[in-house]
C-alpha positions in Angstrom: 32.0 -90.9 -62.2 34.0 -94.1 -61.5 32.1 -97.3 -60.8 33.8 -97.5 -57.4 32.8 -94.0 -56.5 29.2 -94.8 -57.5 29.2 -98.0 -55.5 30.6 -96.1 -52.4 27.9 -93.5 -52.8 25.2 -96.1 -53.0 26.5 -97.9 -49.9 26.7 -94.6 -48.0 23.2 -93.7 -49.1 21.9 -97.0 -48.0 23.6 -96.7 -44.6 22.2 -93.2 -44.2 18.7 -94.3 -45.2 18.9 -97.1 -42.7 19.9 -94.7 -39.9 17.1 -92.4 -40.8 14.6 -95.3 -40.7 16.0 -96.3 -37.3 15.7 -92.8 -36.0 12.1 -92.6 -37.3 11.2 -95.9 -35.6 12.7 -94.7 -32.3 10.9 -91.4 -32.5 7.6 -93.2 -33.1 8.2 -95.5 -30.2 9.0 -92.6 -27.9 5.9 -90.8 -29.0 3.8 -93.9 -28.3 5.6 -94.2 -24.9 4.7 -90.6 -24.1 1.1 -91.2 -25.0 1.0 -94.2 -22.8 2.5 -92.3 -19.9 0.0 -89.5 -20.2 -3.1 -91.7 -20.6 -2.4 -94.1 -17.8 -1.4 -91.5 -15.2 -0.7 -93.7 -12.1 1.3 -96.6 -13.6 2.7 -99.2 -11.2 6.4 -99.3 -10.5 7.0 -102.3 -12.8 5.6 -100.5 -15.8 7.5 -97.4 -14.9 10.8 -99.3 -14.8 10.0 -101.0 -18.1 9.4 -97.7 -19.8 12.7 -96.4 -18.4 14.5 -99.5 -19.7 13.0 -99.0 -23.1 14.2 -95.4 -23.1 17.7 -96.5 -22.3 17.6 -99.0 -25.2 16.1 -96.3 -27.5 18.8 -93.9 -26.4 21.5 -96.4 -27.4 19.8 -97.0 -30.8 19.5 -93.2 -31.3 23.2 -92.8 -30.5 24.1 -95.5 -33.1 22.0 -93.7 -35.7 23.7 -90.4 -35.0 27.1 -92.1 -35.2 26.1 -93.5 -38.6 25.0 -90.1 -39.8 28.2 -88.5 -38.6 30.2 -91.1 -40.3 28.3 -90.6 -43.5 28.8 -86.9 -43.4 32.5 -87.2 -42.7 33.0 -89.6 -45.6 31.0 -87.2 -47.9 33.2 -84.2 -46.9 36.5 -86.1 -47.1 35.7 -87.0 -50.7 34.7 -83.5 -51.8 
């Protein structure tokens, strides 16, 4: 394997791992948010809107992670 190929694989692997870590963080935050929603029951409107805003932000981060994973897979298949 050429050194450049190995370097590209390492870089892609690192990007992929970072994306997976981001996804894991997002999923953990969402699980915590769900637990908060179920335990508090009647949250006030301010708390509800904050949770919705967090979900929007989390969705954007999730979409970024998915895009990174798709990019990684495309690069992997194009080199094969």
